[in-house]
MMTF fields as JSON, N, C-alpha, C and O atoms, coordinates in Angstrom:
{
  "mmtfVersion": "1.0.0",
  "mmtfProducer": "UNKNOWN",
  "numBonds": 451,
  "numAtoms": 452,
  "numGroups": 113,
  "numChains": 1,
  "numModels": 1,
  "chainsPerModel": [1],
  "groupsPerChain": [113],
  "chainIdList": ["A"],
  "bondAtomList": [4, 2, 8, 6, 12, 10, 16, 14, 20, 18, 24, 22, 28, 26, 32, 30, 36, 34, 40, 38, 44, 42, 48, 46, 52, 50, 56, 54, 60, 58, 64, 62, 68, 66, 72, 70, 76, 74, 80, 78, 84, 82, 88, 86, 92, 90, 96, 94, 100, 98, 104, 102, 108, 106, 112, 110, 116, 114, 120, 118, 124, 122, 128, 126, 132, 130, 136, 134, 140, 138, 144, 142, 148, 146, 152, 150, 156, 154, 160, 158, 164, 162, 168, 166, 172, 170, 176, 174, 180, 178, 184, 182, 188, 186, 192, 190, 196, 194, 200, 198, 204, 202, 208, 206, 212, 210, 216, 214, 220, 218, 224, 222, 228, 226, 232, 230, 236, 234, 240, 238, 244, 242, 248, 246, 252, 250, 256, 254, 260, 258, 264, 262, 268, 266, 272, 270, 276, 274, 280, 278, 284, 282, 288, 286, 292, 290, 296, 294, 300, 298, 304, 302, 308, 306, 312, 310, 316, 314, 320, 318, 324, 322, 328, 326, 332, 330, 336, 334, 340, 338, 344, 342, 348, 346, 352, 350, 356, 354, 360, 358, 364, 362, 368, 366, 372, 370, 376, 374, 380, 378, 384, 382, 388, 386, 392, 390, 396, 394, 400, 398, 404, 402, 408, 406, 412, 410, 416, 414, 420, 418, 424, 422, 428, 426, 432, 430, 436, 434, 440, 438, 444, 442, 448, 446],
  "bondOrderList": [1, 1, 1, 1, 1, 1, 1, 1, 1, 1, 1, 1, 1, 1, 1, 1, 1, 1, 1, 1, 1, 1, 1, 1, 1, 1, 1, 1, 1, 1, 1, 1, 1, 1, 1, 1, 1, 1, 1, 1, 1, 1, 1, 1, 1, 1, 1, 1, 1, 1, 1, 1, 1, 1, 1, 1, 1, 1, 1, 1, 1, 1, 1, 1, 1, 1, 1, 1, 1, 1, 1, 1, 1, 1, 1, 1, 1, 1, 1, 1, 1, 1, 1, 1, 1, 1, 1, 1, 1, 1, 1, 1, 1, 1, 1, 1, 1, 1, 1, 1, 1, 1, 1, 1, 1, 1, 1, 1, 1, 1, 1, 1],
  "groupList": [{"groupName": "MET", "atomNameList": ["N", "CA", "C", "O"], "elementList": ["N", "C", "C", "O"], "formalChargeList": [0, 0, 0, 0], "bondAtomList": [1, 0, 2, 1, 3, 2], "bondOrderList": [1, 1, 2], "singleLetterCode": "M", "chemCompType": "L-PEPTIDE LINKING"}, {"groupName": "TYR", "atomNameList": ["N", "CA", "C", "O"], "elementList": ["N", "C", "C", "O"], "formalChargeList": [0, 0, 0, 0], "bondAtomList": [1, 0, 2, 1, 3, 2], "bondOrderList": [1, 1, 2], "singleLetterCode": "Y", "chemCompType": "L-PEPTIDE LINKING"}, {"groupName": "ARG", "atomNameList": ["N", "CA", "C", "O"], "elementList": ["N", "C", "C", "O"], "formalChargeList": [0, 0, 0, 0], "bondAtomList": [1, 0, 2, 1, 3, 2], "bondOrderList": [1, 1, 2], "singleLetterCode": "R", "chemCompType": "L-PEPTIDE LINKING"}, {"groupName": "SER", "atomNameList": ["N", "CA", "C", "O"], "elementList": ["N", "C", "C", "O"], "formalChargeList": [0, 0, 0, 0], "bondAtomList": [1, 0, 2, 1, 3, 2], "bondOrderList": [1, 1, 2], "singleLetterCode": "S", "chemCompType": "L-PEPTIDE LINKING"}, {"groupName": "LYS", "atomNameList": ["N", "CA", "C", "O"], "elementList": ["N", "C", "C", "O"], "formalChargeList": [0, 0, 0, 0], "bondAtomList": [1, 0, 2, 1, 3, 2], "bondOrderList": [1, 1, 2], "singleLetterCode": "K", "chemCompType": "L-PEPTIDE LINKING"}, {"groupName": "ALA", "atomNameList": ["N", "CA", "C", "O"], "elementList": ["N", "C", "C", "O"], "formalChargeList": [0, 0, 0, 0], "bondAtomList": [1, 0, 2, 1, 3, 2], "bondOrderList": [1, 1, 2], "singleLetterCode": "A", "chemCompType": "L-PEPTIDE LINKING"}, {"groupName": "THR", "atomNameList": ["N", "CA", "C", "O"], "elementList": ["N", "C", "C", "O"], "formalChargeList": [0, 0, 0, 0], "bondAtomList": [1, 0, 2, 1, 3, 2], "bondOrderList": [1, 1, 2], "singleLetterCode": "T", "chemCompType": "L-PEPTIDE LINKING"}, {"groupName": "GLY", "atomNameList": ["N", "CA", "C", "O"], "elementList": ["N", "C", "C", "O"], "formalChargeList": [0, 0, 0, 0], "bondAtomList": [1, 0, 2, 1, 3, 2], "bondOrderList": [1, 1, 2], "singleLetterCode": "G", "chemCompType": "PEPTIDE LINKING"}, {"groupName": "LEU", "atomNameList": ["N", "CA", "C", "O"], "elementList": ["N", "C", "C", "O"], "formalChargeList": [0, 0, 0, 0], "bondAtomList": [1, 0, 2, 1, 3, 2], "bondOrderList": [1, 1, 2], "singleLetterCode": "L", "chemCompType": "L-PEPTIDE LINKING"}, {"groupName": "TRP", "atomNameList": ["N", "CA", "C", "O"], "elementList": ["N", "C", "C", "O"], "formalChargeList": [0, 0, 0, 0], "bondAtomList": [1, 0, 2, 1, 3, 2], "bondOrderList": [1, 1, 2], "singleLetterCode": "W", "chemCompType": "L-PEPTIDE LINKING"}, {"groupName": "ILE", "atomNameList": ["N", "CA", "C", "O"], "elementList": ["N", "C", "C", "O"], "formalChargeList": [0, 0, 0, 0], "bondAtomList": [1, 0, 2, 1, 3, 2], "bondOrderList": [1, 1, 2], "singleLetterCode": "I", "chemCompType": "L-PEPTIDE LINKING"}, {"groupName": "VAL", "atomNameList": ["N", "CA", "C", "O"], "elementList": ["N", "C", "C", "O"], "formalChargeList": [0, 0, 0, 0], "bondAtomList": [1, 0, 2, 1, 3, 2], "bondOrderList": [1, 1, 2], "singleLetterCode": "V", "chemCompType": "L-PEPTIDE LINKING"}, {"groupName": "PRO", "atomNameList": ["N", "CA", "C", "O"], "elementList": ["N", "C", "C", "O"], "formalChargeList": [0, 0, 0, 0], "bondAtomList": [1, 0, 2, 1, 3, 2], "bondOrderList": [1, 1, 2], "singleLetterCode": "P", "chemCompType": "L-PEPTIDE LINKING"}, {"groupName": "HIS", "atomNameList": ["N", "CA", "C", "O"], "elementList": ["N", "C", "C", "O"], "formalChargeList": [0, 0, 0, 0], "bondAtomList": [1, 0, 2, 1, 3, 2], "bondOrderList": [1, 1, 2], "singleLetterCode": "H", "chemCompType": "L-PEPTIDE LINKING"}, {"groupName": "ASP", "atomNameList": ["N", "CA", "C", "O"], "elementList": ["N", "C", "C", "O"], "formalChargeList": [0, 0, 0, 0], "bondAtomList": [1, 0, 2, 1, 3, 2], "bondOrderList": [1, 1, 2], "singleLetterCode": "D", "chemCompType": "L-PEPTIDE LINKING"}, {"groupName": "GLU", "atomNameList": ["N", "CA", "C", "O"], "elementList": ["N", "C", "C", "O"], "formalChargeList": [0, 0, 0, 0], "bondAtomList": [1, 0, 2, 1, 3, 2], "bondOrderList": [1, 1, 2], "singleLetterCode": "E", "chemCompType": "L-PEPTIDE LINKING"}, {"groupName": "GLN", "atomNameList": ["N", "CA", "C", "O"], "elementList": ["N", "C", "C", "O"], "formalChargeList": [0, 0, 0, 0], "bondAtomList": [1, 0, 2, 1, 3, 2], "bondOrderList": [1, 1, 2], "singleLetterCode": "Q", "chemCompType": "L-PEPTIDE LINKING"}, {"groupName": "ASN", "atomNameList": ["N", "CA", "C", "O"], "elementList": ["N", "C", "C", "O"], "formalChargeList": [0, 0, 0, 0], "bondAtomList": [1, 0, 2, 1, 3, 2], "bondOrderList": [1, 1, 2], "singleLetterCode": "N", "chemCompType": "L-PEPTIDE LINKING"}],
  "groupTypeList": [0, 1, 2, 3, 3, 4, 5, 6, 5, 2, 5, 7, 2, 8, 5, 9, 10, 8, 7, 8, 8, 11, 8, 12, 5, 5, 0, 5, 13, 5, 14, 3, 3, 6, 2, 7, 7, 15, 7, 14, 11, 7, 15, 0, 10, 5, 15, 8, 7, 8, 2, 15, 7, 3, 11, 5, 11, 2, 14, 0, 12, 7, 9, 6, 7, 8, 2, 4, 11, 11, 10, 2, 8, 14, 7, 12, 14, 2, 8, 12, 5, 8, 16, 5, 5, 5, 12, 17, 11, 15, 10, 11, 5, 11, 14, 3, 11, 15, 5, 5, 5, 5, 15, 10, 5, 14, 7, 16, 7, 8, 10, 7, 8],
  "groupIdList": [1, 2, 3, 4, 5, 6, 7, 8, 9, 10, 11, 12, 13, 14, 15, 16, 17, 18, 19, 20, 21, 22, 23, 24, 25, 26, 27, 28, 29, 30, 31, 32, 33, 34, 35, 36, 37, 38, 39, 40, 41, 42, 43, 44, 45, 46, 47, 48, 49, 50, 51, 52, 53, 54, 55, 56, 57, 58, 59, 60, 61, 62, 63, 64, 65, 66, 67, 68, 69, 70, 71, 72, 73, 74, 75, 76, 77, 78, 79, 80, 81, 82, 83, 84, 85, 86, 87, 88, 89, 90, 91, 92, 93, 94, 95, 96, 97, 98, 99, 100, 101, 102, 103, 104, 105, 106, 107, 108, 109, 110, 111, 112, 113],
  "secStructList": [7, 7, 7, 7, 2, 2, 2, 2, 2, 2, 2, 2, 2, 2, 2, 2, 2, 2, 2, 2, 2, 2, 2, 2, 2, 2, 2, 2, 2, 2, 2, 2, 1, 7, 7, 7, 1, 2, 2, 2, 2, 2, 2, 2, 2, 2, 2, 6, 6, 7, 7, 7, 7, 1, 1, 7, 4, 4, 4, 1, 6, 6, 7, 7, 7, 7, 7, 3, 3, 3, 3, 3, 7, 1, 1, 4, 4, 4, 2, 2, 2, 2, 2, 2, 2, 1, 6, 6, 1, 3, 3, 3, 3, 3, 1, 1, 2, 2, 2, 2, 2, 2, 2, 4, 4, 4, 7, 1, 3, 3, 3, 7, 7],
  "xCoordList": [79.452, 79.529, 80.601, 81.777, 79.861, 80.409, 81.365, 80.811, 82.705, 83.336, 83.826, 84.084, 83.95, 84.73, 86.308, 86.897, 86.966, 88.222, 88.979, 90.126, 88.412, 88.915, 88.76, 89.74, 87.792, 87.525, 88.386, 89.037, 88.326, 89.379, 90.844, 91.436, 91.393, 92.659, 93.037, 94.024, 91.798, 91.829, 91.778, 92.583, 90.972, 91.173, 92.419, 92.829, 93.187, 94.496, 95.576, 96.419, 95.592, 96.603, 95.929, 96.832, 95.101, 94.581, 95.199, 95.905, 95.01, 95.589, 96.948, 97.39, 97.718, 99.13, 99.52, 100.394, 98.892, 99.169, 98.94, 99.748, 97.849, 97.698, 98.736, 99.266, 99.115, 100.224, 101.675, 102.345, 101.915, 103.115, 102.887, 103.897, 101.742, 101.516, 101.703, 102.341, 101.079, 101.1, 102.432, 102.825, 103.067, 104.422, 105.46, 106.179, 105.549, 106.777, 106.437, 107.273, 105.172, 104.492, 104.785, 105.184, 104.532, 104.677, 106.105, 106.387, 107.144, 108.565, 109.0, 109.718, 108.594, 109.02, 108.594, 109.31, 107.369, 106.972, 107.827, 108.252, 108.064, 108.883, 110.273, 110.803, 110.862, 112.254, 112.274, 113.325, 111.198, 111.076, 110.702, 110.878, 110.249, 109.524, 110.702, 111.574, 110.527, 111.106, 110.579, 109.37, 111.403, 111.338, 111.119, 111.776, 110.18, 110.255, 109.467, 110.093, 108.229, 107.424, 106.229, 106.129, 105.579, 104.431, 103.391, 102.51, 103.387, 102.436, 102.815, 101.887, 104.082, 104.41, 103.784, 103.463, 103.602, 103.069, 101.451, 100.897, 100.752, 99.349, 99.051, 98.059, 100.214, 99.957, 100.058, 99.314, 101.038, 101.262, 100.012, 99.69, 99.447, 98.355, 96.979, 96.051, 97.001, 95.57, 96.209, 95.386, 97.434, 97.719, 97.457, 96.915, 97.906, 97.737, 96.352, 96.073, 95.439, 94.095, 94.078, 93.115, 94.947, 94.884, 94.002, 93.902, 93.222, 92.096, 92.596, 93.448, 91.802, 91.816, 90.967, 89.826, 91.188, 90.062, 89.411, 89.988, 88.365, 87.382, 87.986, 87.715, 88.921, 89.532, 91.158, 91.636, 91.866, 93.321, 93.555, 92.78, 94.636, 94.862, 95.22, 94.766, 95.976, 96.503, 95.397, 95.63, 94.013, 92.896, 92.21, 91.398, 92.485, 91.761, 92.018, 93.181, 91.007, 91.215, 92.468, 92.69, 93.176, 94.302, 95.517, 96.561, 95.453, 96.527, 97.981, 97.909, 98.864, 100.361, 101.261, 101.331, 101.882, 103.096, 104.19, 104.365, 104.854, 106.137, 107.122, 107.611, 107.57, 108.823, 109.966, 111.054, 109.86, 111.129, 110.755, 109.693, 111.501, 111.346, 112.659, 113.666, 112.516, 113.633, 113.793, 112.77, 114.694, 114.759, 116.081, 117.192, 115.678, 117.183, 117.67, 117.049, 118.796, 119.495, 120.557, 121.133, 120.834, 121.787, 122.95, 123.926, 123.359, 124.451, 124.101, 123.01, 124.976, 124.735, 124.632, 124.299, 124.775, 124.828, 123.346, 123.129, 122.392, 120.942, 120.326, 119.274, 120.903, 120.328, 120.26, 119.361, 121.276, 120.954, 119.897, 119.128, 119.682, 118.508, 117.257, 116.343, 117.077, 115.875, 115.623, 114.483, 116.656, 116.749, 116.246, 115.543, 116.739, 116.342, 114.948, 114.353, 114.413, 112.835, 112.07, 110.918, 112.565, 111.79, 112.486, 112.928, 112.696, 113.632, 113.154, 113.979, 111.825, 111.473, 111.057, 110.307, 111.718, 111.681, 112.96, 113.911, 113.197, 114.41, 114.412, 113.67, 115.384, 115.403, 116.673, 117.767, 116.42, 117.453, 117.691, 116.836, 118.914, 119.29, 119.794, 120.576, 119.454, 119.955, 120.394, 120.151, 121.115, 121.562, 121.129, 121.455, 120.239, 119.998, 118.567, 118.257, 117.974, 116.595, 116.826, 116.036, 117.855, 118.039, 118.266, 117.878, 118.972, 119.391, 117.884, 117.532, 117.078, 115.729, 114.948, 114.355, 114.943, 114.246, 114.685, 114.011, 115.739, 116.584, 115.851, 115.434, 115.712, 115.401, 114.07, 113.693, 113.171, 111.651, 110.594, 109.42, 111.035, 110.348, 109.542, 108.361, 110.425, 109.784, 109.567, 109.412, 109.532, 109.346, 107.927, 107.201, 107.637, 106.307, 106.286, 105.214, 107.554, 107.542, 108.635, 109.473, 108.687, 109.636, 109.496, 108.376, 110.57, 110.642, 111.816, 112.906, 111.514, 112.826, 112.879, 113.708, 112.219, 112.632, 111.664, 111.89],
  "yCoordList": [-20.076, -19.072, -17.957, -18.038, -17.044, -15.495, -14.965, -15.01, -14.486, -13.925, -12.68, -12.68, -11.562, -10.593, -10.668, -11.523, -9.725, -9.982, -9.766, -10.211, -9.077, -8.886, -10.157, -10.553, -10.844, -11.909, -13.144, -13.911, -13.219, -14.313, -14.025, -14.943, -12.603, -12.304, -12.96, -13.606, -12.507, -13.008, -14.602, -15.212, -15.152, -16.774, -17.301, -18.351, -16.653, -16.998, -16.817, -17.702, -15.684, -15.445, -16.419, -17.201, -16.708, -17.525, -18.976, -19.607, -19.411, -20.526, -20.752, -21.819, -19.632, -19.558, -19.66, -20.466, -18.82, -18.837, -20.361, -20.944, -20.856, -22.189, -23.033, -23.757, -23.033, -23.762, -23.816, -24.789, -22.179, -22.029, -22.581, -22.713, -22.834, -23.055, -24.841, -25.456, -25.457, -26.64, -27.279, -28.344, -26.625, -27.336, -27.536, -28.535, -26.546, -26.929, -28.083, -28.974, -28.179, -29.461, -30.745, -31.751, -30.615, -31.767, -32.15, -33.227, -31.088, -31.388, -31.979, -32.978, -31.406, -31.962, -33.259, -33.989, -33.699, -35.079, -35.977, -37.075, -35.401, -36.277, -36.47, -37.571, -35.569, -35.603, -36.439, -36.977, -36.567, -37.416, -38.719, -39.583, -39.019, -40.345, -41.137, -40.54, -42.841, -43.609, -43.374, -43.313, -43.257, -43.007, -44.232, -44.356, -45.172, -46.392, -46.516, -46.749, -46.391, -46.502, -45.343, -44.389, -45.608, -44.654, -44.695, -43.836, -45.639, -45.613, -44.724, -44.274, -44.154, -43.144, -41.8, -40.994, -41.513, -40.515, -40.368, -39.283, -41.682, -41.43, -41.279, -40.754, -41.901, -41.652, -40.199, -39.732, -39.423, -38.299, -37.241, -36.238, -37.668, -36.872, -37.127, -36.318, -38.263, -38.633, -37.886, -37.196, -37.906, -37.247, -35.502, -34.826, -35.16, -33.576, -33.07, -31.882, -34.227, -33.688, -33.126, -32.431, -33.353, -32.752, -33.279, -34.506, -32.53, -32.926, -32.274, -31.416, -32.961, -32.217, -31.185, -31.561, -30.085, -29.224, -29.267, -29.821, -28.776, -28.979, -28.36, -28.774, -27.222, -26.584, -26.554, -26.121, -26.944, -26.503, -25.007, -24.169, -24.701, -23.102, -22.663, -21.625, -23.445, -23.089, -22.605, -21.831, -23.184, -22.877, -21.676, -21.128, -21.184, -20.102, -18.85, -18.668, -17.802, -16.691, -15.881, -16.075, -15.092, -14.339, -15.052, -14.433, -16.458, -17.1, -16.827, -16.786, -16.702, -16.783, -17.656, -17.851, -18.121, -19.091, -18.531, -17.315, -19.132, -18.727, -18.294, -18.973, -17.11, -16.558, -16.709, -16.829, -16.722, -16.626, -17.455, -17.156, -18.502, -19.017, -19.132, -19.306, -18.986, -18.738, -20.134, -20.528, -20.829, -22.147, -22.142, -21.705, -22.693, -23.062, -24.561, -25.611, -24.386, -25.864, -26.044, -25.136, -27.552, -27.759, -27.724, -27.644, -27.757, -27.631, -27.32, -27.599, -26.847, -26.218, -27.494, -27.222, -28.535, -29.816, -30.141, -30.845, -29.523, -29.77, -28.723, -29.026, -27.616, -26.667, -26.708, -26.119, -27.457, -27.787, -28.494, -28.168, -29.631, -30.48, -29.757, -30.07, -28.791, -28.079, -26.964, -26.571, -26.521, -25.344, -26.136, -25.614, -27.66, -28.359, -28.661, -28.713, -28.894, -29.257, -28.111, -28.231, -26.921, -25.795, -24.797, -23.825, -24.842, -24.064, -22.527, -21.629, -22.308, -20.933, -20.114, -19.139, -20.737, -20.23, -19.799, -20.533, -18.597, -18.274, -18.789, -18.315, -19.901, -20.4, -19.866, -19.857, -19.414, -18.613, -19.256, -19.22, -19.851, -20.723, -19.783, -18.893, -19.868, -19.166, -20.328, -21.53, -19.666, -20.508, -20.118, -20.712, -18.89, -18.433, -17.467, -17.001, -17.349, -16.597, -15.305, -14.814, -14.643, -13.341, -13.081, -12.154, -14.158, -13.899, -14.217, -13.663, -15.242, -15.44, -14.059, -13.719, -13.331, -12.356, -10.989, -9.974, -11.234, -9.936, -10.404, -9.52, -11.608, -12.225, -12.186, -11.926, -12.491, -12.861, -11.82, -12.099, -10.8, -9.494, -9.485, -9.15, -9.943, -10.233, -11.566, -11.885, -12.497, -14.292, -14.397, -13.674, -15.503, -16.111, -17.51, -18.03, -18.08, -19.093, -18.937, -18.049, -19.78, -20.025, -21.273, -21.77, -21.916, -23.269, -23.479, -22.926, -24.315, -24.904, -23.96, -24.321, -22.863, -21.996, -22.124, -21.431],
  "zCoordList": [-67.627, -66.452, -66.851, -67.206, -66.681, -67.257, -65.971, -64.873, -66.011, -64.915, -65.637, -66.84, -64.804, -65.338, -65.337, -64.676, -66.116, -66.379, -64.972, -64.915, -63.739, -62.555, -61.913, -61.282, -61.936, -61.246, -61.876, -61.166, -62.976, -64.011, -63.256, -62.69, -63.302, -62.896, -61.373, -61.019, -60.601, -59.306, -59.253, -58.55, -59.888, -59.776, -60.29, -59.794, -61.347, -61.81, -60.726, -60.584, -59.931, -58.864, -57.957, -57.659, -57.499, -56.317, -56.884, -56.098, -57.938, -58.448, -58.225, -57.8, -58.54, -58.415, -57.106, -56.787, -56.169, -54.495, -53.964, -53.241, -54.382, -54.023, -54.406, -53.563, -55.628, -56.108, -55.263, -54.917, -55.048, -54.497, -52.805, -52.114, -52.309, -50.825, -50.909, -50.055, -51.999, -51.814, -52.26, -51.782, -53.141, -53.65, -52.641, -52.64, -51.736, -50.632, -49.904, -49.755, -49.377, -48.786, -49.421, -48.833, -50.78, -51.842, -51.533, -51.009, -51.926, -52.031, -50.541, -50.498, -49.451, -48.339, -48.058, -47.372, -48.559, -48.294, -49.217, -48.855, -50.517, -51.279, -50.759, -50.909, -50.206, -49.747, -48.49, -48.141, -47.818, -46.386, -46.724, -45.865, -47.738, -48.016, -48.925, -49.556, -48.855, -49.692, -51.112, -51.336, -51.958, -53.211, -54.099, -55.132, -53.711, -54.399, -55.683, -56.717, -55.712, -57.184, -57.201, -56.429, -58.018, -58.236, -57.367, -57.402, -56.549, -55.269, -54.48, -53.807, -54.225, -53.362, -53.852, -52.979, -55.021, -55.495, -55.291, -55.114, -55.347, -55.193, -53.578, -53.072, -52.878, -51.328, -50.938, -50.075, -51.611, -51.393, -51.85, -51.213, -52.994, -53.511, -52.554, -52.525, -51.855, -51.053, -49.729, -49.127, -49.221, -48.098, -48.113, -47.239, -49.117, -49.247, -49.756, -49.913, -50.018, -50.405, -51.918, -52.242, -52.725, -54.036, -54.902, -54.91, -55.76, -56.662, -58.147, -58.376, -58.966, -60.23, -60.674, -60.941, -60.815, -61.282, -62.6, -63.536, -62.733, -63.923, -65.175, -66.302, -64.9, -65.975, -65.816, -64.767, -66.701, -66.324, -66.126, -66.587, -65.435, -65.033, -66.569, -67.049, -67.207, -68.642, -69.61, -70.538, -69.293, -70.221, -69.764, -70.51, -68.51, -67.924, -68.618, -68.979, -68.915, -69.466, -68.771, -67.576, -69.428, -68.64, -68.35, -68.146, -68.312, -68.002, -68.837, -70.065, -68.398, -69.221, -68.576, -67.363, -69.384, -69.021, -68.257, -68.341, -67.621, -66.797, -67.47, -68.373, -67.149, -67.659, -66.885, -67.447, -65.477, -64.565, -63.355, -62.809, -62.829, -61.56, -61.138, -61.825, -59.606, -58.736, -58.076, -57.515, -58.034, -57.259, -56.417, -56.714, -55.396, -54.395, -54.754, -54.587, -55.226, -55.54, -54.596, -53.997, -54.477, -53.468, -54.26, -53.514, -55.768, -56.276, -58.027, -58.524, -58.619, -59.936, -60.773, -61.926, -60.6, -61.424, -61.99, -62.977, -61.214, -61.402, -62.468, -63.031, -62.728, -63.334, -64.759, -65.359, -65.429, -67.009, -67.255, -68.16, -66.444, -66.574, -66.45, -67.213, -65.558, -65.302, -66.427, -66.671, -67.04, -68.214, -69.476, -70.342, -69.507, -70.646, -70.866, -71.943, -69.448, -69.406, -69.562, -69.977, -69.274, -69.367, -70.211, -69.599, -71.633, -72.613, -72.419, -72.253, -72.451, -72.568, -71.238, -71.195, -70.17, -68.903, -68.456, -68.728, -67.729, -67.121, -65.686, -64.826, -65.436, -64.26, -63.631, -64.196, -62.385, -61.707, -60.314, -59.429, -60.171, -59.142, -57.94, -58.274, -56.627, -55.603, -54.551, -54.664, -53.478, -52.406, -51.018, -49.99, -51.113, -49.71, -50.015, -51.112, -49.013, -48.906, -49.366, -50.172, -48.948, -49.408, -51.076, -51.788, -51.357, -52.95, -53.722, -54.763, -52.964, -53.556, -53.565, -54.589, -52.53, -52.325, -53.244, -53.42, -53.652, -54.626, -56.022, -56.772, -56.331, -57.534, -57.89, -59.032, -56.745, -57.045, -57.425, -57.668, -57.449, -57.886, -59.074, -59.176, -60.061, -61.428, -61.752, -62.931, -60.735, -61.179, -60.941, -60.258, -61.676, -61.422, -60.572, -60.262, -60.217, -59.377, -58.323, -58.481, -57.203, -56.314, -55.904, -55.786, -55.643, -55.492, -54.498, -54.644, -53.482, -52.509, -51.304, -50.468, -51.008, -49.985, -48.642, -47.65]
}
C-alpha cells in the first residue's frame, strides 16, 4: 500500500494522539487497581480494548524517536530511574499543569496530567 508523505505524517500524528489519550486511562486504571501479578495487565488491556497494530509505530515512515517528555511526578526520587530507562530522552519533571504547559511546546510526550 502506498501512502503520500502527508498521509504518513498524519498517521504518525494520529498514533501519538491516540497513545496520549489511552495512556492516562491506563495509568488511572493501574493506580486504582491492585498490583498483584501479570493478570492485572491482561485485564487492563482487555478492558481498554487495546490491540496490537500490524506495523509498529517506530517502523512507519517519518517516525522519529522521542526527544523530550514532560511528566508529572509526585517526588524527585523517581526521576533518576526514568532517565536511566530512557537515556536519549530529555525527561522534564513538573509539579503542576501550568509548569507542564510551559514545557510541552517542544515536547513529544506528556504523562500524568
